[in-house]
C-alpha positions in Angstrom: 37.7 54.6 138.8 37.0 56.8 135.6 36.4 60.3 135.5 34.7 61.6 132.9 34.3 65.3 131.3 30.5 67.0 131.1 29.8 66.9 127.5 30.7 70.1 126.1 27.3 71.4 124.7 26.0 70.9 128.2 28.8 73.4 129.4 27.9 75.9 126.7 24.0 76.1 128.0 24.7 76.5 131.3 27.7 79.1 130.7 24.7 80.8 128.7 22.0 80.4 130.8 24.2 81.1 134.0 24.8 84.4 132.3 21.8 85.5 131.0 19.5 83.8 134.0 17.2 82.9 131.1 17.0 79.7 129.4 15.2 81.9 126.3 18.0 83.9 126.0 20.8 81.6 125.9 18.7 79.6 123.4 18.5 82.9 121.3 22.3 83.3 121.9 23.3 79.6 121.1 20.9 79.3 118.1 19.1 76.7 120.0 15.3 75.7 121.4 14.6 76.8 124.7 13.6 73.4 125.4 17.1 72.5 123.8 19.0 74.6 126.5 16.6 72.8 129.1 17.6 69.5 128.4 21.3 70.1 127.9 21.2 72.2 131.5 19.5 68.7 133.0 22.2 66.3 131.1 24.7 68.4 132.9 23.0 68.5 136.0 22.6 64.4 135.6 26.7 64.2 135.1 27.3 66.2 138.0 24.3 65.1 140.5 23.6 68.8 141.0 20.8 71.0 140.5 22.0 74.0 138.9 19.0 76.3 138.6 16.3 77.3 140.4 12.9 78.5 138.9 11.2 80.9 141.3 7.9 83.3 139.8 9.0 82.1 136.1 12.9 83.4 137.0 16.1 81.5 136.7 18.3 81.6 139.6 21.5 79.9 140.0 21.5 77.0 143.3 24.8 77.1 145.4 26.1 74.2 143.1 25.1 76.6 140.2 26.9 79.6 142.2 30.0 77.3 142.7 30.4 76.4 139.3 29.8 79.8 137.3 31.9 81.7 139.7 
């Protein structure tokens, strides 16, 4: 069985979004659009087969899996 590492850009987007708990702030930091950050996070979620964030009342929160990765 082959193990592939997740894309580095997806990991960067996740790290910034997790630190700020905001796709918008992560996008500003990474010089990307909010949509690009969300797309990178979706790619990471697909690669890991885990949802990493919840959106509640326009607020971003880590899921248990996201919290485990964030550390």
